[in-house]
N, C-alpha and C positions, 0 to 999 in steps of 0.2 A: 480634403484628402482622405483617403480611406485606407486602413490597414489591410494589406493583402496577404502577407506571409512572414514567416520567420526567415532569418538570414543566417547562414552558416558563417564561420569566421571571416572577418574582413581580410582581403588580400594584403600582401606585404606592402604594396604601394599606397595603402590608405593613408592620407596625409595627416590625419589628426593624431596628436599625441594622446588625447583622451581615448581614442580607439585602441591604442596600444595598451594603455593602463587597464581598460575594461577587458581587453582580450586576456591579459594575464590573470585577472581575478575571476573571470566568468567563463572563459573559453570561447565565447562569441561576444562581440561588443555591442551589437545594435539590433534594432528592428528597422525595417525599411518600409516606406510608404510611397505609393505611386500616384502622381497627379494625372489629371485627364489628358495632358499632352504627352504622357508616356515617360516623363522624367521621374527619377527615383531619388528620394531624400532619405538619408540614413540618419538615425538619431539614437541616443543612448536609451537603454531601458531604465525605468524608474527604480526598479529593484532588481538586484542580480540573483536569479534563482539558484545559481551554484553556491553563492555565498550564503544564502538562506538555508540551503540543505546542509552544508558543512556546519553552520552555526547551530542548527537544530540538533544535529547528531552529537556534537560536543556538549551542548547544553543539557541534552537528555541524560548523558552519563553523569554529569555533575549533580543534577537535581534529583534523579531517581535514586542514585546510590546514597546521597545525603539523606533523603527521605527514609530509605531502608534502615540506615543507621539510627535515625531519630526515633523510628517506631520500634526498633529492636529486633527486626527480622534478620536472622543469620544468613550470610551469603557465602557460598563456596567460590571464593575468588580464583582458586586454582583452575577450575573448569573454564572460567571466563578468560583468564590470562592465556591459557592454552589455545583457546579459540582465536583470540586477537593476535597472539604471537605468530600464528600461522597465516592468518588472513591479511594483516596489514603489510608485512614485508613482501608477500607475493604480489598483492594488488598494487602496492606502492611502486615496486620495480616495473610492473607492466604499465602503470600510468605514466611513470617517468619516461619510459622508452617510447610510448605512443606520443607523448608531448614533444619529445626530442625529434621524432621523425615526422611531426606535424600530422599525425593520424588522428584527426579530430573526432570522427565517429567512434573510434575505438576508445579514445581517452574519455569521452563523455559517458559511454556505456560502462566502462570500468569504474569510473567514479560513482555513478549512480548505483551500480550493483554493490560496490564496497560499502557505501553509506546504508543501503538497504539491509545488507547482512549485519553491519555493526549495530543498526537500530534494533535488531531482534533481541539483543541482550537487555537494554533498558525497557523495551516494550514488554518483554516477557516478565521481567521483574515487576513492572508496574501493575500487570494483571494480578500477580500474586499479592502485592501490597493491597490491591482493591479487595480481593477475596479475604485477605487476612484481617481486614477491618471488622469482619465477623458480624455484619448486619444480619438480621433475621432472613431466612430463606424467602424468596419472592415467588416461588412456583405457583402458589394459589392465586396471586394477583395476575400472573401471566396467563394462567388458565382462564381466568375470568375475562381478561382482555381478548383472548382468542374467541371465547364464547360470544362476547359482545360483537365481534366481527362476523359471527356466523360460521366460523371455520371448524370443520369436523376433522380433528387431527387424526383420529383412529381411521376414519374413512379414507383420508388421503394416503396413509401408510398402507392400508389394504390395497388401494388402487395401484400404487407404485410397485408393491410386492407381487402383484399379479402379472406384471410384464417384465420378464427377465432382461430384455434389451434396454428398457427404460431404467430399470434399477442399476444396471451396469453402467449405462451412460451417465447417470447422475453421480455414481461413485467416482468415475474417472474425472468428471467435471469438478467434483469436490476436491479431489487430490491434485488438481491443476493449480491450486492456489500458489504454492511456492514456485512452480515452474513459470507461471505467468509473471510473478514479481521479478524473476531473474531474466526471463526472456524478452519481455516487452521493452525494457530499456535498450536492449540490443537492437530490436527492430526500430524503435523510435530514432535512435542515433543513426542507424543505417539509412533511414529515410530523411535525415537532416532535421528532425524535430527536436532540437537540443533543449529548447525551453520547456517543451512538454515532457521531455525525459526527466529533467530535474524536478519539474513540478509534480510528476506522478509519484516519485519517491518521497518528496516532501508531503504530499497528500496522504501517502500510506502511513507515515509517522504520525501525522496529526490525527488521522482516523483512529489509530490504535490508542493514542494517549487520551483522546476525548472519550472513546468507548470505555477505556479503563476507569476513567473518572465517573462516568455515569453508572457503571456496573457496581460501584461500591454499594449502592442502594438496592441492587437487584441480583444478589447472589442466587444461583439456582442449580438444582440437580439435573434439570433437563427433562424433556417430555417423555423420553423412554422410561426413565426411572419413575416419574410421577404417575404415568398411565399404566405402569406395570407390564410393559411389553418386553418379554424376554427375547434375547437373540435367537434362541432355538425355535421360537414360534414363527419366525419369518423364513420364507423360502429363498428369496433372492436378494434382499437388502442386507448389505454388510454393515452392521451397526457398531463396528469397533470403536469409531470415534465418538459414538454416543455414550459409551461407558468408560473408555480408557482414561479419561481425564479425572474421574471421580476420586481415585486414590490420592492424587495431588491436591485436588479440591478439598477433601476432608482433612488432609494432613496440614495444610497451611492454616486451616480454620481451628483445628483442635489439638494438634501436636505441639506441646511446648518446646520440644527439641527440634522442631522443623528447621531444615537448612535448605535454602534455595540453591539448586544446582542447575546450571545451564544445560548440562548433559541430560537431565531428567525432565526438563521443562516441557510443559504441554499447554495447549490453549484451554483455559479453565473459565473463560467468560461466556455466559449464555446470552444475557441481554446487555447491550444490543449485539447482533450478529456481525462480527468482524468479517466473516466470509462474505456475507451479503454486501457489506459496505465496500470491500475490496473488489467484489464483482463489478459494481457500478464504476468504481475508479478505473479498473482495467478496460471496461467497455468504452469509457470516456477517453482514455488515453489513446486507444486505437481508432477512435472514430474519425480522426483527421486523415487517416490513410484509407482511401476509398476501397482499395483492393482487399483490405483485411477487416474493414469495419463490421460487416455482417457476420462473418465467421466468429469473430470475437464477441459480438453481441449475443449470438446463440449460445456460445460456450459459457458466457458469464451469466446469462439468464438461467442456464442449467445449474451453474454453481450456486446461485442464490437460492434456487429451489432445493438443491441438495442439502442445504443447511438444515432444512426441516426433515427430510427423509433419511439422511445419513449422519447427522450430527446432533440429533436430539433437541433441535431448536423449536421454539414456538413460532407461529406465524408472525406474531407481534415483534419478535426479535429481528426478523428479516426486514419488516417495515421500518423499525427503528434504525437498523443499520443502513438502509437505503437513504433514510432521511439525514443521518449524520454525514454520509458520503456526499449527498447533494450540497449541503452547506459547506463542507470542506472543499469540494471542487470549486464552488463559486468563490470561496475565500482565496484559494490558491491561484485561480485565474486572475483575481484582482491584484494579488501581491506580485505575481510574475508578469503582469501586463499581457496576459494571454488573450488578446482580442484579434487573433490572426486566423486565416483560413488556409491559404495555399503557399507553399514555399517557392522560392526562386533560387537559381544557382548563384553562387558568389560572384562568378565572372560577369553575369548579367547585371547584377546590381552595381558591381564595381565599375563596369564600363559606362553605365548610365551616370554614375557620379562624375567620372572623368569628362564625359560629354557635356554635363551640365556646367562643370567648372570652366 
């Protein structure tokens, strides 16, 4: 038997009590597989991706805030509570309504977006904890790695800056980061890829936490600062993100009175590039939808490239980010049992089950 696709929630007449149990905890109960004679067998997933995502979100809050307290970094809890006090009731009510009305795509999308937004708090704090460890700057090592790869950073920047449309396209691709993380779960849920939807957000969290851990040994000012390329020397590249993070970067490393505030939080990790890692994650997430796979592949290729041109990353940062994303995606696929290719409708699988019985 060969796995052919994910299955949306089992119909009400599904006979197994275990199916009802799994439906409550995961939102969809099973994967189906089709035999050569056309019969369909439904079976439970080995790990529930929904439960994994919820567990990781809750665990992240407990571990990261405990670690912050242990190392002595001050946290502005008011800004975080304000964020959560608005987010959780609004999304909670919408999720409850969609579950009551059996609007499964909406419920799955809302749950994934909620977890993704909630994860921004511990993820952001984790990056500040990493930079606050105050290891020596790693820019010289990163420059040497780029040189070993034969990459001419200045030449690349001159090339991009010479083409206004290319520079603007890369700028828009770079800023699509948040929009994709919010929009892709909606698209995946609408197309019935529920497992992949939860797996993508799970992968996002894992990428960020692993990248934060690695970045402890690689704090960096970024290529624009190290190479001394001033914003006014460029004609078409907007390098706001290449310099804006430096205030927070220096503050968490040198200010004894520094307080982490969610309202002022910025991405302060250079190596590895989280943008490049998430670019691969988003391209993978949409690859299962044939109509959208190539547009998202192009967009995310540009987003990975823009990490160098618009965010002061070294080429080796991008390579490391892609490597982390590759391992994370493989791990998430294994955990969520994502060995599937094409979906079928609930009614088709349900009728096949009835005919088989």
